[in-house]
C-alpha positions in Angstrom: -21.6 49.9 -30.2 -21.4 46.3 -31.9 -23.8 43.9 -32.1 -23.2 40.5 -30.1 -24.4 38.7 -32.6 -21.2 37.2 -34.3 -19.5 37.9 -30.6 -21.5 35.0 -28.7 -19.6 31.5 -29.0 -22.4 29.4 -28.0 -23.8 30.9 -31.6 -21.0 29.5 -33.8 -20.8 25.6 -34.9 -18.1 23.7 -33.4 -15.7 22.6 -36.0 -15.8 19.5 -37.3 -11.7 17.5 -37.4 -11.5 15.6 -39.8 -11.0 12.3 -37.8 -13.1 13.2 -34.9 -15.0 9.7 -34.1 -11.3 8.1 -34.2 -9.9 10.8 -31.8 -12.8 10.3 -29.5 -13.2 6.3 -29.6 -9.5 6.8 -28.2 -9.9 9.3 -26.2 -12.6 6.5 -24.5 -10.3 4.0 -24.2 -8.0 5.9 -22.4 -10.4 7.1 -20.1 -11.4 3.7 -19.0 -8.1 2.4 -18.4 -7.1 5.4 -16.1 -10.4 5.9 -14.4 -11.5 2.1 -13.6 -14.8 1.7 -12.3 -14.8 5.4 -11.6 -18.4 6.8 -13.1 -17.4 10.6 -13.2 -14.3 10.6 -15.8 -16.5 8.8 -18.1 -19.5 11.1 -17.8 -17.0 13.9 -18.0 -16.3 12.8 -21.5 -19.6 12.1 -22.7 -20.2 15.3 -21.6 -17.2 16.7 -24.0 -19.1 14.6 -26.3 -21.8 16.2 -26.6 -20.6 19.5 -27.5 -18.9 18.5 -30.4 -22.1 17.1 -31.7 -24.9 19.0 -30.8 -26.0 22.6 -30.5 -24.9 24.4 -27.7 -28.2 24.6 -25.6 -28.7 20.8 -26.4 -25.2 20.4 -25.2 -25.3 22.2 -22.0 -28.7 20.5 -21.2 -27.4 16.9 -22.2 -24.0 17.6 -19.0 -27.0 19.6 -17.0 -28.2 15.5 -17.0 -25.6 14.0 -16.6 -24.1 16.0 -13.5 -27.3 15.0 -12.0 -26.5 11.6 -12.4 -23.4 11.5 -10.8 -24.8 13.8 -7.9 -27.3 11.0 -6.8 -25.1 8.1 -7.8 -23.6 5.6 -4.9 -20.1 6.8 -6.0 -20.7 10.5 -4.9 -21.6 9.5 -1.4 -18.3 7.4 -1.4 -15.8 10.1 -2.4 -17.6 12.2 -0.1 -17.3 9.6 2.6 -13.3 9.5 1.7 -12.9 12.9 1.9 -14.4 13.6 5.1 -12.9 10.1 6.7 -9.4 10.6 5.4 -9.9 14.2 7.6 -11.2 12.2 10.6 -8.2 9.7 11.0 -6.2 13.3 12.3 -8.3 13.5 14.9 -6.6 10.1 16.7 -7.2 8.7 20.8 -5.9 5.9 22.0 -8.2 3.9 25.0 -5.9 5.0 27.3 -6.7 8.5 26.9 -4.0 9.7 24.9 -5.7 12.3 21.4 -4.5 14.8 19.3 -6.6 17.5 21.3 -3.5 17.0 24.1 -0.2 15.6 22.5 2.1 18.2 21.1 4.7 16.6 18.5 8.6 16.8 18.5 10.3 18.7 15.4 11.8 16.4 13.4 15.2 17.9 12.0 17.1 14.6 11.0 16.0 11.1 10.3 17.5 8.0 10.0 16.4 4.9 7.9 18.0 1.4 8.1 18.0 -1.2 5.9 17.8 -0.1 1.9 15.2 -2.6 0.8 12.6 -2.0 -0.9 11.1 -0.3 1.8 13.9 1.5 2.7 15.0 2.9 -0.3 11.1 4.4 -0.7 11.1 5.6 3.2 14.6 7.6 2.4 13.4 8.9 -0.9 10.1 10.2 1.0 12.1 11.8 3.8 14.2 13.3 1.5 11.0 14.7 -0.9 10.0 16.1 2.8 12.7 18.0 2.8 14.2 16.2 6.4 18.0 15.2 6.2 18.7 11.6 6.1 21.0 9.3 7.3 20.5 5.8 5.2 22.2 2.6 7.1 22.9 -0.4 5.8 25.3 -3.7 7.0 27.8 -3.6 4.7 29.5 -1.6 2.0 28.2 -3.5 -0.3 24.6 -3.4 0.0 25.3 -0.3 0.4 25.9 0.7 -2.1 23.5 -1.0 -4.2 20.9 0.3 -1.5 22.6 4.2 -2.8 22.3 3.3 -6.5 18.6 2.5 -6.1 17.8 5.4 -4.0 19.5 7.7 -6.7 17.4 5.7 -9.5 14.7 7.1 -7.5 15.2 10.4 -6.5 16.2 11.5 -9.9 12.6 9.8 -11.3 11.2 12.1 -8.8 13.3 15.2 -9.7 12.4 14.9 -13.0 8.6 15.0 -12.2 8.8 18.4 -9.9 10.9 19.6 -12.4 9.4 23.4 -13.4 8.1 23.4 -9.7 8.9 26.0 -7.1 10.5 22.8 -5.1 13.5 21.1 -6.2 15.5 18.0 -4.4 18.7 19.0 -3.3 19.4 14.9 -2.9 23.4 15.3 -4.0 24.0 17.1 -0.9 25.6 15.0 2.2 24.4 16.9 4.4 20.5 16.4 3.2 21.5 12.6 2.2 24.2 10.5 4.1 24.6 6.7 3.2 26.6 4.8 5.6 27.6 1.4 7.5 28.0 3.3 10.6 26.1 3.2 13.6 27.8 5.6 15.5 26.9 8.5 13.0 22.9 8.2 14.2 24.0 10.1 17.8 22.5 13.0 16.7 19.0 11.7 14.8 15.8 13.0 15.9 14.2 9.7 14.3 14.9 6.2 13.6 12.9 3.5 11.2 13.9 0.7 11.2 13.2 -1.1 7.7 15.2 -4.6 8.0 13.3 -7.3 7.2 10.6 -9.1 9.0 12.4 -11.4 11.8 11.9 -10.3 15.3 15.7 -11.2 16.5 17.0 -9.2 13.8 14.8 -6.0 14.6 15.6 -6.6 18.6 19.4 -6.7 17.7 19.0 -3.6 16.1 16.9 -1.5 18.6 19.0 -2.7 21.6 21.9 -1.0 20.0 19.8 2.3 18.7 19.2 2.5 22.2 22.6 2.6 23.5 23.6 5.1 20.4 20.2 7.2 20.1 20.3 10.6 21.8 17.5 10.2 25.2 14.8 12.4 23.2 15.2 10.3 19.6 12.0 8.6 18.5 12.2 4.8 17.6 10.1 3.6 14.7 10.0 0.0 13.1 8.0 -0.3 9.4 7.4 -4.1 10.5 3.8 -4.8 8.8 2.6 -7.7 11.7 4.8 -8.0 14.1 4.3 -6.9 18.1 5.4 -3.8 18.7 6.2 -4.5 22.4 8.2 -7.2 22.2 10.2 -4.9 20.2 10.1 -2.6 22.6 11.4 -5.2 25.2 14.9 -4.3 24.0 15.2 -0.8 24.4 15.5 0.8 27.4 12.7 3.5 26.1 9.6 1.6 25.2 7.8 5.3 25.2 9.5 5.8 22.3 8.8 3.0 20.3 6.5 3.1 18.0 5.2 1.4 14.4 5.3 3.4 11.4 4.4 1.0 8.5 4.5 2.6 5.3 3.3 0.7 2.8 4.8 -0.4 -0.6 6.5 1.4 -2.6 6.7 3.8 0.1 7.4 7.0 -2.0 4.1 6.0 -3.9 1.6 4.9 -0.9 -0.3 7.8 0.6 -1.3 5.8 3.9 0.7 5.4 6.8 -0.5 2.8 9.8 0.9 4.4 12.8 0.8 1.6 15.5 1.5 2.3 19.2 2.4 -0.4 22.0 1.3 -0.5 25.6 4.1 2.3 26.8 4.4 4.4 23.3 3.9 8.3 24.6 0.9 10.5 23.1 4.1 12.4 22.4 5.6 9.8 20.2 2.1 9.3 18.4 1.4 12.8 17.9 4.9 13.4 16.3 4.3 9.9 14.1 1.5 11.7 13.0 3.0 15.0 12.5 6.0 13.4 10.5 3.0 11.4 8.1 1.7 15.4 7.6 5.3 16.5 6.9 5.1 13.1 3.7 1.8 14.2 2.3 0.9 10.5 3.7 -2.5 9.9 5.7 -1.2 8.5 8.7 -4.0 6.1 10.6 -3.0 5.7 14.9 -4.2 2.0 15.0 -3.4 -0.2 18.3 -1.2 -3.3 18.5 -2.1 -7.0 17.3 -0.5 -9.3 14.9 -0.7 -8.0 11.4 -2.7 -4.4 13.4 -5.0 -3.5 10.9 -4.3 -3.0 7.2 -2.4 -6.6 6.8 -4.8 -8.4 9.5 -8.0 -7.1 7.4 -6.0 -8.0 4.0 -5.0 -12.0 5.6 -8.5 -13.0 5.1 -9.2 -11.7 2.2 -6.2 -13.0 0.6 -6.4 -16.2 2.3 -10.5 -16.9 0.6 -8.7 -15.8 -3.0 -6.3 -18.4 -2.6 -9.3 -21.3 -1.3 -11.3 -20.7 -4.5 -7.7 -21.6 -6.7 -8.3 -25.0 -4.6 -11.5 -25.2 -5.5 -10.9 -24.4 -9.5 -10.3 -20.6 -10.2 -7.5 -19.0 -12.2 -5.5 -15.9 -10.8 -6.4 -14.2 -13.5 -10.4 -14.4 -13.1 -9.9 -14.2 -9.3 -8.0 -10.6 -9.9 -10.4 -9.1 -12.9 -13.6 -9.8 -10.8 -12.0 -7.7 -8.0 -10.5 -5.5 -10.5 -13.9 -4.9 -12.0 -15.1 -4.5 -8.8 -13.1 -1.1 -8.3 -9.7 -2.5 -6.9 -6.8 -0.8 -8.2 -5.2 -4.9 -7.9 -6.2 -7.9 -7.3 -5.0 -10.2 -4.7 -2.4 -12.3 -6.8 -1.2 -9.1 -8.9 -0.7 -7.9 -5.5 1.3 -10.9 -3.8 3.2 -10.5 -7.2 4.1 -7.1 -6.5 4.7 -7.4 -2.9 7.0 -10.4 -3.0 5.5 -14.1 -2.0 8.7 -14.6 0.0 7.7 -11.6 2.6 4.6 -13.9 3.9 6.2 -17.1 3.3 9.1 -16.3 6.0 6.3 -14.4 7.9 4.5 -18.2 7.7 7.5 -19.9 8.7 8.4 -18.0 11.6 4.9 -18.6 12.8 5.9 -22.1 12.3 2.8 -22.8 9.7 5.1 -23.9 7.4 8.6 -24.8 6.7 11.2 -27.4 8.7 9.9 -26.1 12.4 6.1 -27.5 11.0 5.1 -30.5 13.4 5.8 -33.8 11.7 2.1 -35.4 10.7 0.8 -31.9 10.5 -2.6 -32.0 7.4 -1.1 -30.4 4.5 -4.7 -28.5 4.7 -5.3 -28.0 8.0 -3.5 -25.5 10.6 -4.7 -25.7 14.2 -7.9 -26.5 13.3 -8.6 -23.8 10.6 -8.7 -25.1 6.7 -5.3 -23.8 5.1 -3.8 -23.2 1.7 0.0 -24.7 0.9 -0.2 -23.0 -2.6 2.0 -19.8 -1.6 4.3 -22.2 0.4 5.0 -24.4 -2.2 5.0 -21.7 -4.8 8.0 -20.0 -3.0 9.2 -23.4 -2.6 9.9 -23.6 -6.5 12.0 -20.1 -6.0 8.6 -18.1 -7.5 8.6 -14.8 -5.8 6.2 -12.9 -7.9 7.8 -9.9 -10.3 11.4 -9.8 -9.0 11.6 -13.3 -10.1 10.1 -13.1 -12.7 7.6 -16.1 -12.0 5.0 -15.9 -9.2 1.2 -16.2 -9.4 1.7 -15.1 -13.1 4.6 -15.0 -15.5 6.9 -12.4 -16.3 8.9 -11.5 -19.6 11.9 -10.6 -17.2 13.0 -10.7 -13.3 12.0 -7.5 -12.2 9.7 -7.1 -15.3 6.2 -5.5 -14.7 3.7 -7.0 -17.1 1.9 -10.0 -15.9 0.3 -12.5 -18.0 -1.4 -15.7 -17.2 1.2 -19.1 -16.5 0.3 -22.6 -18.2 2.4 -23.9 -15.9 1.0 -22.5 -13.0 -2.4 -23.5 -14.1 -0.8 -27.4 -15.1 0.5 -27.1 -11.2 -3.1 -26.2 -9.6 -4.8 -29.3 -11.4 -2.0 -31.7 -10.5 -2.1 -30.2 -7.0 -6.0 -30.2 -6.8 -5.8 -34.0 -8.2 -3.6 -34.8 -5.1 -5.5 -33.6 -2.8 -8.9 -35.3 -4.2 -10.4 -31.8 -4.7 -13.4 -32.2 -7.0 -13.0 -28.7 -9.1 -16.4 -27.0 -10.1 -17.0 -23.8 -11.7 -17.0 -20.4 -9.6 -18.8 -17.6 -10.6 -18.4 -14.2 -10.3 -20.6 -13.4 -7.5 -19.1 -15.5 -5.4 -15.8 -14.3 -6.5 -16.7 -11.3 -5.2 -18.4 -12.1 -2.0 -16.1 -14.7 -0.4 -13.0 -12.0 -0.7 -15.3 -9.1 0.6 -17.2 -10.3 3.1 -14.0 -12.4 5.2 -12.3 -8.6 4.7 -15.3 -6.9 6.4 -16.2 -9.5 8.9 -12.1 -9.2 9.8 -12.8 -5.5 9.9 -15.6 -5.9 12.5 -13.4 -7.8 14.8 -11.0 -5.2 14.6 -13.3 -2.2 15.8 -14.8 -4.7 18.7 -11.5 -5.2 19.6 -10.6 -1.5 20.1 -7.8 -2.3 18.0 -9.1 0.6 15.6 -11.0 3.7 17.2 -13.4 4.3 14.6 -14.8 2.7 11.4 -13.2 5.9 9.1 -9.8 4.3 10.3 -10.6 1.0 8.8 -11.7 2.6 5.3 
């Protein structure tokens, strides 16, 4: 029988804190940094702010206006599209008629990973997190011990993140995670993921060994980011069980898993790889076999345009800034430094685009009649491989450092390069940077669709 008035929260004044303005200002900076370019978190902040300095009814009206603004925004439409696209890619199909509706996966009770470099470590971590027992193999004891240390460190970090959750990581148990240099221990695994560096001869030698040692039904996966799946499969006696599982770096963080089928890959193999993606809480996308598949093939022209912009007068930090302000998590040059410039360099040497196998008299800035920039090759020749060496397109506080700062040495190097090649510099505006990088990426996407390498635009997106 008491009156409701004094108990209505909406009628109470909001308590004023002495440092309210400072607190809100700092909070906004934090929100903007964490959600670069995203509308919703900023508008949520504005709604909270309205609650602190307006009466209740007015605050609710302000919140409704903000919500309406978001409802009709391009970002809302894009996020809804991404949500449904992520679900659409589960329904894969190949031009030969294999599809998700008719293929059944094999169970994966035990897996193996070959190679404990950056990618291998992340893949082992992902498998352990998914509760799949793993055998991790390296070529010799020194590399194995180094890899084991790095994997244990990653798993300890992951375990700390999960602390207090229902699931715990049982990675100290040798039945769950075993390190070895002995190929024979792979005789009973259901699936092997090869993660050695991008060298076709090395990969074929490993697959030759695997087809002798692994049990007949085992799936043989390669983490190659660009090499021909059919050529790798040709080294085995079971090409139908060879498939590409291309993880993105860092493998235990990135959600995309590019699943590449070859000419002989069976529908069961594709279904099993897709099931694995799901177990690892990743988004598996099934694509066809061509140089670079989809992810890297679209990245090549994008990064290439970014480098051409440097030749013409741009700076790495200016190009990255424009693309990050547009909404990319990381610009092309910071991304190259993070992944390691030596990876692409090694691949270009294998293709004969640079290095000792390049025919004498080849023009410096042309390959096969197309424009080419030797800038990334020249940086690698200087030992600048990115974060791992503390120098790349940027400089870092130390080898393995994470904080990129513009490098006066590089600016000087670029102007000498332009002088050598007689390139006249000019001012390049933000619009040109954005259009040249993005349109080249989008055009490559259309070419991939036209060739049937991807079965739908959602797969590319």
